[in-house]
C-alpha positions, 0 to 999 in steps of 0.5 A: 479457531485460529490465531492470526499475526500480522506486521510489519518489519522494518530497519532504519538506515537512521531515523529519517531512512527507513526500509522494509524488510522485504522477502526475509523468513521470520520464524517463530519458535517456542520457548525453551524450558531453560528460559524465563519468558516472562522476563523475555517477553518484557525484555527490550529489544535491545536486551535480546538481539543477537545474530545467531551461529549455524550452531545456534539456529540448529539448536532451537531448530526443534523448537520451531514453531511457524515461519512465513515470509514477508511481502515487498513492503516487510509484511507478514501473516502467520495462521496458527491453530490446532495442528500447530498446538498453540495456545496464544502463549509467547513466542521468540521471534526471529529473523532469516535473511537470505541478503538484505535490501538493495545489496549491490552485486559483488564476487560471491553470493550473500551468506544467509544470515539469522538474528533473534529479535525478542520474545513477544507475547501477542495482545491477542484480540478476538475478532468473530471466530477467530484472534488476531494480534498485529506486532510491527517492528522497525530495528534500530539502526546500529542493529540494522546496520550491524545485519547490512555489514555482515553482507558487505553492503555500505549504504548512503541515505541522503537529502538535497534541498536549497540552502535557501529557507524554506530550504525546499527539495530539489528532484531530479538531480544526480549525486555523485559519491566518492571516496577522498583516497590517498591515490585516486578518487573512488567513484561510491557510486549515483542516484537521482534525487526524488520529488522529496529530494531524497537519494539512495548510493549503494556500495560495496568495499570492493568499491574503495579499497581497490587501488591501482596496485589491487590485489597485491597492495591495499593502501586504504587502512581506515575502516570506512571512506572519507565521502563526498559529493558533486551533484548535477541538476540537467548540465549544470553542477549544483553542488561541488564538493572536494577531498578537503570536504571528505577529509572533514569531521562527520565525513571520515570513516563512515559507516556501513550506515551513512545518512547525510544532507546536502543543500545547493546555493545555486538553486532558488527554492520557488514558489511552492504555491506556484508548482502544478501536481498531483500528489494523492488518490484519497489518502494514496500518494502516487509517487510514495517515497519507498518506505510508504505504501502507495500503488502496486504496479497491478494498481492496488492501493495501501500496500500489499497487505491492504491491496484497496480498490475504489468505488464511488466518488475517488478524490484526486489531490494536488495543487493547480495554482489559479495562474502561471508564475511565470506570465502571472496574467495567463490563468492555468487549466488542468484535466485528468485523462484515462485509459482501461487496461484490457486482456490478450485478444480483447475479451473479459477475463475474470480469471486473469489480471489485465496485462494490456496496457491502454494505447491511448488516454482520453479526457476524464469528463466523468466527475462529480461536484468538487470542493476545491477551494473557498472565494472570500468577500464583503457581504450585504452586511458589511462583514467578511464571508465566503463561498464554497467553489465547486467545481463539476462537469458544467465547468469542462471544457473542450477536451476535458480541461478545468479553470478555476481563475475567473469562475463566476460564483454565486454568493448569499449577501445575507440581506435576502440578496445574491451576488455573483464573485469571480475568482480571483487569486487574491481572493481564493483559498485552495483546498487540496482536491482538484477532482472527484472522479465518478468511479460508476460512470466509468465502471458502468461502461461494462453491464454487470454479469448478474444484475439481479444477482444469484437467486436462492435456488442456484445458491451453491453453484459456482459462477461460470466466466461469463458471469463473473466480474473481471478485474477493472483496472485504468491508467490515468494522466494528469496534465496542466497548460498555459490557459491562454498560449495552450503550453503544456507545463506540468504532467504526472500520471498514475500507470494502474488504479483498480476501480470496482463498483460491481455487485458481491454476489452471494446466496445462502441456503441449506438442502433440508430448507429447499422444500419446505422453509419452516420444515425443523431439522429433524437428522443429525445433518445439515447441508448448507448451500453457499455461492459467494463471488466478487474479484475483490474480496478480502474474506468470507466465512459461514458460522452456526449460531443460536441465542448461546452464541456461535456453535459451529465456528469456522474451522471446520466450516467454510471460510477462507481470507484473501492472502496478500502476494507475492504472487500476483496470482493472489490478487485473484482471490475471489471466495468460492462455492459449496454445492451444487443442490443435488436431487437427493437434498444432500448436496452442499456441505455438510455439518453435523448437528446431532449434539446440537440442542433442540433450538432456534439456529442462524447459518450466517455468511459474513464477508468484506471487500477489500474497497477503500473504507468497506465494512463487513456485511452478511446474510442468513438462514434460520432453522429449527431443531 
């Protein structure tokens, strides 16, 4: 039995600008006798937060229970058990920061800092044979900015939008930040706005305190810079502030964390419905804001802890208007393209991630019926009605292009007849779905390695490299063109996504049942032969139970779980094997059942894959004792 504590840590630059506490060390401490644990566990973190001195860290070192390092997204996992002498009690949570995210390099290396957040009593819930709890926490702005200040980090988080309603984000603009100095304006830094108009600029104290006379004279007496901005979109200046703006209230002496809203009167908001774009795969953004979980460079979705892969029909979401807003008479067409990553040498390698990018992309024609919208009409009874507009493989034009404008839709007139309505802008309501990928049709281009699975007589042996399914990683592109001029109007892409429709290879047996499956167990041992193999396994475990419940929970029975990266090699967790079978019927994983009472028993192997929306499965073998 183990206690598994998972969570995610972040800090607020401001309410609209969170950042993950990535690559920090989370430390759990046992409470000291002098502490009122109950009071600490219910206290607000604002009453317990403290930056620790080196002496304070050393004083609590003997009470250290465990420590874990967060990943890129701030996720952490602790697995505590008997070896840790832990029984589910409250723990004090500290964080050791070797640095802070986005710290601009300076003349000196950062000095690590440890702070205490609070005392937590995890809310444990039982899952199989373990206890699970989740504790997510985001440090309030005043605490996290205090930590960043200790590292000499200064940050501007902002958003750029149109001044006119609906205040549309302006993407791709270069924002320059300056300090309105008395002698000369100091350039604090610049950044390019993302699709949501957001930008971030990180700088150091030295960026606004150096003067022409430094280091001999420092005439900056203010504690922080007086900030003003200019913004360029291409070669055009769309925001042009001056020193006077930097002297205004709210801009003078800004703190280590400063958030700002900028707008431009020179950029008019576009018709949002007229902007073609691809935004999501299922619920996962292909270009997420940094605080959200999108796709890893390797192609896994939902952040390191989830690392989802996809199977079956996978929906690509976004918007493609029916017509070109610049030339309203011209229809628009869109398509997706696909290419597969491979390995050096070209052969499948189940022991490594594919690292050779596709040389080119081909039209994605393996699609399923997709509800892209509704067409509205008046039926035979004179009433307003609607019908689904479904795009499928029959709608694909040469090159994989899809044109929804003008598509004929057969509708029910509700009087026993049908009619054909052609899609047009004034009678069409779109959904957010562009296309559903038929991933089995794509992955089946590679024949299954073990199409019939593993026979029970082979339970216990490991698969060979030629029997193991590798990771199938793909690159996807998106294009929109004018259907009349054929001019390309929009492009986008997802560098990596993993499609996987392979079977979990699993087999389970007992040595004692191989000669006669109905034999009762007479000795003091049973020998479990198991094999489980899949390129994207989340966990597996083996249990022995009877009508009174679990008798031999893991550990010590075999069990293993996917460990979120880094390193990327963690993506290669694929299961295990306990065997092989030996001629003396004493191979496999031995379990001492001598003290188990006479009864009927069930040996089960349970597992779950990392497929998005996957559930757990199990198979079993029965024996009597």
